[in-house]
C-alpha positions in Angstrom: 22.5 -21.5 32.8 24.1 -18.5 34.7 22.3 -15.2 34.6 23.4 -11.8 35.9 21.4 -8.6 35.6 22.6 -5.2 36.7 20.3 -2.2 36.5 21.1 1.4 37.4 21.3 2.1 41.2 18.3 4.4 41.0 16.2 1.5 40.1 17.5 -0.8 42.8 17.2 1.7 45.7 15.4 0.0 48.5 13.3 1.8 51.1 15.3 5.1 51.3 12.3 7.3 50.5 10.7 9.7 52.9 7.1 8.9 53.6 4.8 10.2 50.9 1.2 10.5 50.1 -0.3 9.1 46.9 0.1 11.9 44.3 -3.1 14.0 44.1 -2.9 14.4 40.3 -3.1 10.7 39.7 -6.4 8.8 39.6 -7.1 6.2 42.3 -9.3 3.1 42.7 -10.8 1.4 45.6 -8.9 -1.7 46.8 -9.9 -4.8 44.9 -11.6 -2.8 42.1 -10.5 -5.1 39.3 -12.3 -3.0 36.7 -10.8 0.4 37.7 -7.2 -0.8 38.5 -6.3 -2.0 34.9 -7.5 1.4 33.5 -5.6 3.5 36.1 -2.4 1.5 35.8 -2.5 1.6 32.0 -3.1 5.4 32.1 -0.2 6.0 34.5 2.2 4.0 32.3 1.2 5.7 29.1 0.9 9.2 30.7 4.3 9.2 32.4 6.9 7.6 30.1 9.6 9.8 31.6 8.7 8.5 35.1 6.8 10.0 38.0 8.8 10.9 41.2 5.6 10.9 43.3 5.3 7.2 42.9 9.1 6.6 42.4 8.5 5.4 38.9 11.8 5.6 37.0 12.0 6.8 33.3 10.5 4.0 31.3 11.2 5.2 27.7 13.9 4.0 27.7 14.4 2.1 30.8 18.2 2.0 31.3 19.9 -1.3 32.2 23.6 -1.5 32.9 24.2 -5.1 31.9 22.8 -8.6 31.3 25.0 -11.6 31.2 23.7 -14.9 30.0 25.9 -18.0 30.2 24.1 -21.0 28.6 25.8 -24.4 29.3 27.1 -27.0 26.9 24.0 -29.2 27.6 21.9 -26.7 25.8 21.5 -26.4 22.0 22.2 -22.7 22.6 25.6 -22.9 24.2 26.7 -19.3 24.5 28.3 -16.6 26.6 26.3 -13.5 25.8 27.2 -10.2 27.5 24.9 -7.2 27.0 25.6 -3.7 28.4 24.5 -0.1 28.1 21.0 -1.2 27.3 17.8 0.6 26.5 14.5 -1.3 27.1 11.6 0.2 25.2 7.9 -0.6 25.2 6.8 -0.7 28.9 4.9 2.6 28.7 2.8 1.1 25.9 1.6 -1.8 28.0 -2.2 -2.3 28.3 -3.1 -3.9 31.6 -5.8 -6.4 30.7 -6.6 -7.9 34.1 -5.7 -7.7 37.7 -6.6 -10.2 40.4 -6.8 -9.4 44.1 -5.1 -6.1 45.3 -7.5 -6.2 48.3 -7.0 -4.1 51.4 -6.4 -7.2 53.5 -2.8 -7.6 52.4 -2.0 -11.1 53.5 -5.2 -12.7 52.4 -5.2 -11.0 48.9 -3.9 -12.3 45.6 -1.6 -10.1 43.6 -1.7 -10.8 39.9 -1.2 -8.5 36.9 -1.7 -9.4 33.2 -0.7 -7.1 30.3 -0.2 -6.9 26.5 2.6 -4.9 24.9 2.5 -4.3 21.2 6.3 -4.4 21.2 9.2 -4.8 23.6 12.7 -4.1 22.5 16.2 -4.1 23.9 19.1 -2.3 22.3 22.7 -2.0 23.4 26.2 -3.3 23.1 27.0 -7.1 23.0 29.7 -9.6 23.1 28.9 -13.2 22.2 30.8 -16.4 21.8 29.6 -20.0 21.5 27.3 -22.1 19.4 23.7 -21.6 18.3 22.0 -24.9 17.4 24.6 -26.3 14.9 26.6 -23.1 14.1 29.4 -21.3 15.9 28.8 -17.6 16.7 31.3 -14.9 17.7 31.2 -11.1 17.7 31.3 -7.8 19.4 29.1 -4.8 18.4 25.5 -3.5 18.7 22.6 -5.7 19.4 18.8 -5.5 19.0 16.3 -8.0 20.5 12.6 -7.4 19.7 9.3 -9.0 20.8 6.0 -8.5 19.1 2.6 -8.9 20.7 4.2 -9.5 24.0 1.8 -11.0 26.6 2.9 -11.1 30.2 1.6 -12.3 33.5 3.0 -11.5 37.0 2.2 -13.0 40.3 3.7 -12.4 43.7 3.2 -12.7 47.4 3.3 -9.6 49.7 5.7 -9.0 52.5 4.6 -6.3 55.0 7.1 -3.8 56.3 6.2 -1.3 59.0 7.8 2.1 58.6 6.8 5.1 60.8 3.8 3.1 62.0 2.5 2.5 58.5 2.3 -0.6 56.4 4.3 -0.8 53.2 4.7 -3.9 51.1 7.4 -5.5 49.1 7.2 -8.6 46.8 8.1 -12.2 47.6 8.0 -15.2 45.3 7.8 -13.0 42.3 6.9 -15.1 39.2 6.6 -14.0 35.6 5.4 -15.7 32.4 5.3 -14.4 28.9 4.5 -15.3 25.3 5.2 -13.5 22.1 4.1 -13.9 18.5 7.6 -13.0 17.1 11.1 -12.8 18.5 13.7 -11.1 16.2 17.4 -10.6 16.8 20.2 -8.7 15.1 23.9 -8.6 16.0 26.1 -6.2 14.1 29.8 -7.0 13.3 29.6 -10.7 13.9 32.7 -12.7 13.0 35.1 -9.7 13.2 32.9 -7.7 10.8 32.7 -10.3 8.0 29.5 -9.1 6.4 28.6 -12.3 4.5 29.0 -14.5 7.6 27.3 -12.0 9.8 24.3 -11.5 7.5 23.9 -15.3 7.1 24.0 -15.8 10.9 21.4 -13.1 11.5 19.2 -14.7 8.9 19.7 -18.1 10.5 18.9 -16.7 14.0 15.6 -15.2 12.8 14.6 -18.2 10.8 15.0 -20.3 13.9 13.7 -17.8 16.4 11.2 -20.1 18.0 13.8 -22.8 18.9 16.2 -20.1 20.1 13.5 -18.5 22.3 12.5 -21.8 23.8 16.1 -22.3 25.0 16.6 -18.7 26.2 13.2 -18.3 27.7 14.3 -19.1 31.3 17.0 -16.5 31.1 14.8 -13.9 29.5 12.1 -14.6 32.1 14.5 -14.2 35.0 15.8 -11.0 33.5 12.4 -9.5 33.2 11.5 -10.7 36.7 14.4 -8.8 38.2 13.7 -5.6 36.3 9.9 -5.5 36.9 10.2 -6.6 40.5 12.6 -3.7 41.2 10.2 -1.2 39.6 7.1 -2.5 41.6 9.1 -2.5 44.8 10.1 1.1 44.3 6.5 2.1 44.0 5.4 0.1 47.0 8.3 1.5 49.1 7.2 5.1 48.3 3.6 5.1 49.5 1.9 3.2 52.3 -0.1 0.4 50.8 -3.6 1.4 52.1 -3.0 5.0 51.1 -2.8 3.9 47.4 -6.6 3.4 47.4 -9.7 5.5 47.7 -11.6 5.2 51.0 
């Protein structure tokens, strides 16, 4: 499996921000307050779907992604070259943070874990696909839609301390993501050079076999989400010194 993800440059910017204080209009928690932190993070996500420059949060609805390329090898039942571009990812601002672990002031001795539920996560954009899905060939160019319902996600990472202007910032290392969903649905327009009958039947087949397809694509989808969410988290951590994010 070969995977390539390209997000807009604004999302990938690393440590080019001027030193900033935690925005006064946003609520804060004490470090390690695992009751307060889920509420505050959920509130910030839902309250600022267009982003928040004070925390370097990019626009989330939609979150723009340049391209995702998934090349699944011949050893897999899903043997495809799938190229997605000009993508809109929707649903992040509706996330409910259900649990955090750690986030203590003692950075190197703290855990960093976040768990969330999203009612829906969707990805829309252009696609080009060629290959085989289970027993059937697939080929097409057009518009695509990938949707997840009741999306549960867990994130864990290790911190790396960076000193800038005498203050401690952190970035993530060993970033790991796991997810589950109650339903994965797909739709590709203009399959088989626009042959409606073949295209409709393939879309029906894909959605009838969504669980098998998801099981095969899960490593690729997981890696894609890891890269996107790690970039967002590192933007935030690069904006404000770590200890200044908390009440004292």
